[in-house]
C-alpha positions in Angstrom: 29.6 56.4 -5.6 26.1 57.1 -4.3 25.1 53.4 -4.9 27.8 52.3 -2.5 26.0 54.2 0.3 22.8 52.2 -0.2 22.2 49.6 2.5 21.3 46.8 0.1 24.8 47.0 -1.4 26.5 46.4 1.9 24.0 43.6 2.8 24.8 41.9 -0.5 28.6 42.2 0.1 28.2 40.8 3.6 26.1 37.9 2.4 28.6 37.1 -0.3 31.4 37.2 2.3 29.5 34.9 4.6 28.8 32.5 1.8 32.4 32.4 0.7 33.4 31.7 4.3 30.9 28.9 4.5 32.3 27.4 1.2 35.8 27.6 2.6 34.8 25.8 5.8 33.0 23.1 3.8 36.1 22.5 1.6 38.3 22.1 4.6 36.1 19.2 6.0 36.7 15.5 5.4 35.4 14.4 2.0 32.2 12.7 3.2 31.3 15.6 5.4 32.0 18.1 2.6 29.9 16.0 0.3 27.1 16.0 2.8 27.3 19.8 3.2 27.3 20.3 -0.6 24.3 18.0 -0.9 22.5 20.1 1.7 23.3 23.3 -0.2 22.1 21.6 -3.3 18.8 20.5 -1.7 18.1 24.0 -0.5 18.9 25.4 -3.9 16.5 22.9 -5.6 13.9 23.8 -3.0 14.2 27.5 -3.9 14.0 26.6 -7.6 10.9 24.5 -6.9 9.2 27.2 -4.9 6.0 27.2 -7.0 5.5 23.5 -6.4 7.4 23.2 -3.1 5.0 20.7 -1.5 5.5 18.2 -4.3 9.3 18.6 -4.0 9.3 18.1 -0.2 7.0 15.1 -0.4 9.2 13.4 -3.0 12.4 14.1 -1.1 11.1 12.8 2.2 10.0 9.5 0.6 13.2 9.2 -1.5 15.3 9.7 1.7 13.7 6.7 3.6 16.5 4.2 2.7 19.1 6.9 3.4 17.7 7.8 6.8 20.7 6.5 8.6 23.0 9.0 6.9 23.0 11.7 9.5 25.2 13.2 12.1 24.5 12.5 15.8 25.0 15.5 18.1 25.7 14.8 21.8 26.0 11.1 20.9 25.5 8.8 23.9 27.6 5.6 23.9 24.8 3.2 25.0 21.7 4.9 23.5 19.4 2.9 21.2 18.0 3.7 18.8 18.2 7.5 19.4 22.0 8.0 19.9 21.6 11.7 20.3 20.1 14.6 18.2 20.2 13.6 14.6 21.2 16.2 11.9 20.6 15.0 8.4 18.6 15.5 5.2 15.3 14.6 6.9 15.8 17.4 9.5 16.7 19.9 6.8 13.5 19.0 4.8 11.3 19.2 7.9 12.7 22.7 8.7 11.9 23.8 5.1 8.5 22.1 5.1 7.2 23.5 8.4 8.7 26.9 7.7 6.8 27.1 4.4 3.6 25.6 5.9 3.8 28.3 8.7 4.2 31.0 6.1 1.3 29.8 4.0 -1.0 29.5 7.1 -0.2 32.6 9.1 1.5 35.1 6.7 -0.2 34.8 3.3 -3.1 32.8 4.6 -3.4 30.6 1.5 -4.1 27.5 3.6 -6.3 26.8 6.6 -4.9 25.5 9.9 -4.8 21.7 9.6 -7.4 19.8 11.6 -6.4 17.0 14.0 -7.7 13.5 13.7 -8.1 10.7 16.3 -4.8 9.3 15.2 -3.1 12.7 15.8 -4.3 12.8 19.3 -3.1 9.2 19.9 0.3 10.2 18.7 0.3 13.2 21.1 -0.7 10.8 23.9 2.3 8.6 23.0 4.6 11.6 23.3 3.0 12.6 26.6 3.6 9.1 28.0 7.3 9.4 27.0 7.5 12.8 28.8 5.9 11.4 31.9 8.4 8.5 31.8 11.2 11.1 31.6 10.3 12.2 35.2 11.5 9.0 36.8 14.2 8.1 34.2 17.7 7.7 35.7 19.3 9.2 32.6 17.3 12.2 31.5 19.5 12.8 28.4 18.6 9.3 27.0 14.9 10.0 27.6 15.1 13.4 26.0 16.9 12.0 22.9 14.2 9.3 22.6 11.4 11.9 22.8 13.0 14.1 20.1 13.5 11.0 18.0 9.8 10.2 18.1 8.7 13.8 17.5 10.8 13.9 14.4 9.0 10.9 12.8 5.7 12.2 14.0 6.4 15.4 12.2 7.2 13.4 9.0 3.9 11.6 9.3 1.9 14.8 9.9 3.4 16.6 6.9 3.0 13.7 4.5 -0.5 12.9 5.8 -1.7 16.4 4.8 0.4 17.0 1.7 0.5 13.7 -0.2 -2.0 13.8 -3.1 -3.2 11.2 -5.5 -0.9 12.5 -8.3 2.1 11.7 -6.0 1.3 8.0 -5.6 2.7 6.8 -8.9 6.1 8.2 -8.1 6.0 7.1 -4.5 5.5 3.5 -5.7 8.4 4.0 -8.1 10.6 5.3 -5.3 9.7 2.4 -3.0 10.5 -0.1 -5.8 13.8 1.8 -6.5 14.7 1.5 -2.8 14.0 -2.3 -2.8 16.2 -2.8 -5.8 19.0 -0.7 -4.3 18.8 -2.4 -0.9 18.5 -5.8 -2.4 21.4 -5.3 -4.8 23.6 -3.8 -2.1 22.9 -6.7 0.3 23.8 -9.2 -2.4 26.9 -7.2 -3.2 27.9 -7.3 0.5 27.3 -11.0 0.5 29.5 -11.6 -2.5 32.3 -9.3 -1.7 32.4 -9.1 2.1 32.3 -5.3 2.0 29.7 -5.1 4.8 28.8 -2.4 7.3 28.2 0.3 4.6 25.3 1.7 6.5 26.9 1.6 9.9 30.0 3.4 8.7 27.9 5.7 6.5 30.1 4.8 3.5 33.4 5.6 5.2 35.7 2.9 3.8 38.5 4.0 6.1 36.5 3.3 9.2 37.7 0.4 11.3 34.1 -1.0 11.3 34.0 -1.2 7.5 34.1 -4.8 6.3 33.3 -6.2 9.7 30.0 -7.2 11.4 28.8 -8.7 14.6 28.8 -12.5 15.1 25.4 -14.2 15.4 25.3 -17.7 16.9 24.6 -20.3 14.3 25.8 -18.2 11.3 29.1 -16.9 12.7 30.9 -17.5 9.4 28.2 -16.2 7.1 28.5 -12.8 5.4 25.1 -11.0 5.9 23.8 -8.1 3.9 22.6 -4.9 5.7 22.4 -2.4 2.8 22.1 1.1 4.1 20.6 0.0 7.4 22.4 -0.4 10.7 22.0 -4.2 10.9 20.9 -7.2 8.7 17.9 -7.6 10.9 16.9 -4.0 10.3 17.2 -4.6 6.5 15.2 -7.7 6.8 12.4 -5.8 8.5 12.5 -3.0 5.9 12.3 -5.4 3.0 9.5 -7.3 4.7 7.5 -4.0 4.9 8.2 -2.9 1.4 8.2 -6.1 -0.7 4.4 -6.3 -0.6 4.3 -3.3 -3.0 5.8 -5.1 -6.1 4.1 -8.4 -5.0 0.6 -6.9 -5.0 1.0 -4.8 -8.2 2.6 -7.8 -9.9 -0.7 -9.7 -9.2 -3.1 -7.0 -10.2 -5.2 -8.5 -12.9 -5.3 -5.5 -15.3 -1.7 -4.2 -14.8 0.2 -3.9 -18.1 2.6 -6.7 -18.9 5.6 -4.3 -18.9 4.7 -3.2 -15.4 4.2 -6.8 -14.3 7.7 -7.6 -15.6 9.2 -4.6 -13.8 7.4 -5.5 -10.5 8.6 -9.1 -10.9 12.2 -7.9 -11.3 12.0 -5.7 -8.3 10.5 -8.5 -6.2 13.1 -10.9 -7.3 16.0 -8.6 -6.3 14.3 -7.8 -3.1 13.8 -11.4 -2.2 17.5 -12.1 -2.9 18.4 -9.2 -0.5 16.0 -10.5 2.1 17.6 -14.0 2.0 21.1 -12.8 2.5 20.2 -10.9 5.6 19.9 -14.2 7.4 17.1 -12.6 9.4 14.6 -15.3 10.6 12.2 -12.6 11.9 12.3 -10.9 8.5 11.8 -14.1 6.6 8.9 -15.3 8.7 7.1 -11.9 8.9 7.3 -11.4 5.2 6.2 -15.0 4.5 3.1 -14.6 6.6 2.2 -11.1 5.4 2.8 -12.1 1.7 0.6 -15.2 2.2 -2.1 -12.9 3.5 -1.8 -10.7 0.4 -1.8 -13.7 -2.0 -4.8 -15.2 -0.2 -6.7 -11.9 -0.4 -6.0 -11.4 -4.1 -6.8 -15.1 -5.0 -9.9 -15.5 -2.9 -11.4 -12.0 -2.7 -10.2 -10.3 -5.9 -10.2 -13.5 -8.0 -7.0 -12.4 -9.8 -5.7 -15.9 -10.2 -3.3 -15.0 -13.1 -0.9 -13.4 -10.6 -0.4 -16.7 -8.9 1.2 -18.2 -12.0 3.4 -15.1 -12.4 4.5 -15.5 -8.8 5.3 -19.2 -9.2 7.3 -18.3 -12.3 9.4 -15.8 -10.3 10.0 -18.3 -7.5 11.2 -20.9 -10.1 13.6 -18.3 -11.5 14.9 -17.5 -8.0 16.2 -21.0 -7.2 18.9 -21.2 -9.8 19.6 -17.5 -9.3 20.8 -18.3 -5.7 21.4 -22.0 -5.3 22.2 -21.8 -1.6 18.7 -20.6 -0.8 17.5 -23.8 0.8 20.8 -24.3 2.7 20.6 -20.8 4.2 16.9 -21.4 5.3 17.8 -24.7 6.8 20.9 -23.4 8.6 19.2 -20.4 10.1 15.7 -21.8 10.9 16.3 -25.5 11.8 19.9 -25.7 12.9 20.2 -22.6 15.1 21.7 -23.2 18.6 19.0 -24.0 21.2 20.9 -21.6 23.6 19.5 -18.7 21.7 16.0 -19.5 22.8 17.1 -19.8 26.4 18.7 -16.3 26.2 15.6 -14.8 24.6 13.4 -16.2 27.4 15.7 -14.8 30.1 15.8 -11.4 28.4 12.0 -11.4 28.3 11.9 -12.2 32.0 14.2 -9.3 32.7 12.1 -6.9 30.6 8.9 -7.9 32.5 10.8 -7.2 35.8 11.8 -3.8 34.5 8.1 -3.1 33.5 6.9 -3.9 37.0 9.1 -1.1 38.3 6.3 1.3 36.9 3.6 -0.6 35.1 1.8 2.4 33.7 4.6 4.7 32.4 7.6 2.5 32.5 11.2 2.8 33.7 12.0 5.7 31.4 12.1 6.4 27.6 15.4 5.3 26.2 16.6 3.9 29.5 16.3 0.2 29.0 20.0 -0.5 29.2 20.3 1.7 32.3 17.7 -0.5 34.0 19.9 -3.6 33.5 22.5 -2.2 35.9 19.9 -1.1 38.4 20.3 -3.1 41.7 16.5 -3.1 42.2 16.0 -4.9 38.9 16.4 -8.7 38.7 18.7 -9.4 35.7 17.9 -12.8 34.3 19.6 -13.0 30.9 21.6 -10.0 29.8 25.2 -11.2 29.8 28.2 -11.7 27.5 27.7 -10.2 24.1 24.0 -9.8 24.7 24.7 -7.3 27.5 24.5 -4.3 25.2 21.2 -5.3 23.6 17.6 -4.7 24.8 15.1 -7.5 24.8 14.4 -8.9 21.4 10.7 -8.1 21.5 9.2 -4.7 20.6 6.3 -4.9 22.9 8.2 -5.9 26.0 10.8 -3.2 25.2 8.0 -0.6 25.0 6.4 -1.9 28.2 9.7 -1.7 30.1 10.5 1.9 28.9 7.2 3.7 28.6 4.7 1.4 30.4 1.3 0.0 29.5 -0.1 3.4 28.4 2.8 4.1 26.1 2.8 0.6 24.5 -0.9 0.6 23.9 -0.8 4.0 22.3 2.1 2.9 20.0 0.3 -0.2 18.9 -3.0 1.6 18.7 -1.5 4.0 16.1 -0.6 1.1 13.9 -3.9 -0.6 14.3 -5.8 2.6 13.4 -3.7 2.8 10.2 -4.4 -0.9 9.5 -8.2 -0.3 9.9 -8.0 2.5 7.3 -6.3 0.1 4.9 -8.8 -2.7 5.6 -11.7 -0.3 4.8 -10.5 0.2 1.2 -9.4 -3.3 0.3 -12.6 -3.8 -1.8 -12.6 -0.3 -3.4 -13.5 0.0 -7.1 -10.4 2.1 -7.5 -7.6 -0.4 -8.5 -4.7 1.9 -7.4 -6.2 2.6 -4.0 -7.1 -1.0 -3.2 -3.6 -2.1 -4.3 -2.0 0.5 -2.1 -4.3 -0.5 0.8 -3.3 -4.2 0.5 0.4 -3.5 0.2 0.4 -1.1 3.2 -1.7 -3.5 5.3 0.7 -6.4 4.5 3.6 -4.2 5.5 2.0 -3.4 8.8 1.4 -7.1 9.4 5.0 -7.8 8.7 6.1 -5.0 11.1 4.0 -6.3 14.0 5.1 -9.9 13.5 8.7 -9.0 13.2 8.5 -7.0 16.4 7.7 -10.2 18.3 11.3 -11.5 17.9 13.3 -8.5 16.8 14.6 -5.3 18.4 15.1 -3.2 15.3 11.6 -1.9 15.0 12.6 1.7 15.7 15.9 1.9 13.7 16.0 4.8 11.3 15.2 3.1 7.9 12.3 0.8 8.9 10.9 3.5 11.3 10.8 6.1 8.5 9.0 3.6 6.3 6.5 2.9 9.1 5.5 6.5 9.6 5.4 7.1 5.9 3.1 4.1 5.5 0.9 5.4 8.3 0.6 8.8 6.5 -0.3 7.1 3.2 -2.9 4.9 4.9 -4.6 8.0 6.4 -4.8 9.6 3.0 -6.6 6.8 1.2 -10.0 8.3 1.5 -8.7 11.7 0.2 -7.1 9.9 -2.8 -10.4 8.4 -3.8 -12.2 11.8 -3.6 -9.5 13.4 -5.7 -10.0 10.8 -8.4 -13.7 11.7 -8.6 -13.1 15.4 -9.2 -14.0 16.6 -12.7 -11.0 16.8 -15.0 -8.8 14.5 -12.9 -6.7 12.3 -15.1 -7.4 9.4 -12.8 -10.9 9.3 -14.2 -9.6 8.1 -17.6 -7.7 5.1 -16.3 -9.1 1.7 -15.9 -10.6 1.2 -12.4 -8.6 -1.9 -11.7 -5.3 -1.0 -13.2 -2.2 1.1 -12.2 -2.2 4.8 -12.8 -1.6 5.9 -16.4 1.9 6.8 -17.2 
C-alpha cells in the first residue's frame, strides 16, 4: 500500500492513461491518417532505441524521406498558396524537432558538443530569410508570406543539421538511398503511365480521392498519361530525376568501380531514364541532357575514364527496345508542341517583370505572386484561362517578383557557393569525393537550367533534394579530412573507387 502513495506510481498510471487515450484516438482516424500516426510513433520509438547513435539515425531518416516529402498535413491550408500551402506537419518536421532538441541538449546541458560555427553560406541563407521578412511588410496577404517564410526556414534547418552532422561513413548509404529513390520514382512513373493510376503524390495515396486517376491537361500532350511518382506534378518529378540521375551516371563511369556496382548503377540509371521520359517534361529532359553531357565530358576529357562511355552507350541501346515510343514522345513534346505555349510564356514573363517593378529590391511579397495578378496596379499580360492559377514558368522571374533583386541574388548565390565547393574537389585524389562532387555539381546545373522554363523549383521533393545536396557539397572538405585520420577504413580503399562494402 505504501508504494501506491509514491508520486512515480501515479505519474506512470497517468502516462499510461494518456497513451491509451492517444491510441484510441489514432484508431478512430481514417486509415491513412492512422497509418501516418502509427508511423510517427514508430519513428519516435526507433529514435529512442537508437539514442547512442542518434545523429546517424536522424541523418539517414532525413535523406530517406526526401522522395516522401510531399506526404504531410497542411495546417491552415490556403486555397491559392504555392508552394507553401500552409504549415506542413509531417515526418521531416518530426525529425527536425528531435534533431534540434537533441542538439540543444548536447550543447547546453551535457556540453558534449561545441556551439556550431557559421559559414558564409549560413549568413547568405539568413539574408535570404531577412529579405523574405522585409517583403512581408508590404505583402497584401500576410498569411501567404508567413507560410512561405516558414517553408524556407524548414529546409534551411534541414540543410544546417545535415551540413554539420553528415560524416564520411554516411556517404555510402546516402548514395544507396538516392539510387533507391530513383528506382522507386522511375518505377512508379512507369506504372502510372501503363495503368493510368496517376496523381499518387497529389492525393497522398488516397485512392478514394476524386483527384486520384486524374491529372491536368497540358497543350500538345492532352491525351498522354504522364508519370509524377510521389511528387505533386510530372514536371516536379522531371526536375527531381534530373537532379539525382547524375549519381548513378557518374559512378557507372568511374574507372575503378567494381563490375557489380557498375551493373547496379546501370540498372538504376535505366529505370530513372524511363521515369524521366514518361514525365513528358521538356524542361526536365533538356536540363538533364545538358548536365549529363557536362558530366560525361568531364569524365572523358579530364579523368580519362573512357570505358564508362561504352557502358553508357550499351545502356542507351538497351533503352530503345525497352520503351519503343521513346522517340515519338520526344518528337511530340519537343518539336510538335503548340506555338501558343511560347506566346503565353512570354506574356507571363512580362507580367512577372511588371510585378517586380512594384518593388525592385524586396519584391511584391513572399508567396504573394498570385495575389499580384489581381492587383489593379499590375499590368496583367498573359495570365488567363487555365494558366490563371499558375505563377510565371521561370524561377528567377518568380523570385524577382516576390522577394526582389536582393532575395533572388541571395537564393542563386547560395547555389553558386555550393557549386564552387563541388568544383574545387572535382580533381581530388579521393575517388568517392570527386565522384560525389561531380554528381552534385551536375544536379545543381540541372536545377538552374530547369528553373529557366519551369515553376516547380520549390516543390517539396526537388526542394528537399536541393538543400540536401547543398549540405553534402559543404561537407566535402570534411569528408576528405576524415579519410586521412589514422584508423579510418577509408584509407584501405582504392583512391579512385567507391567505398568498400
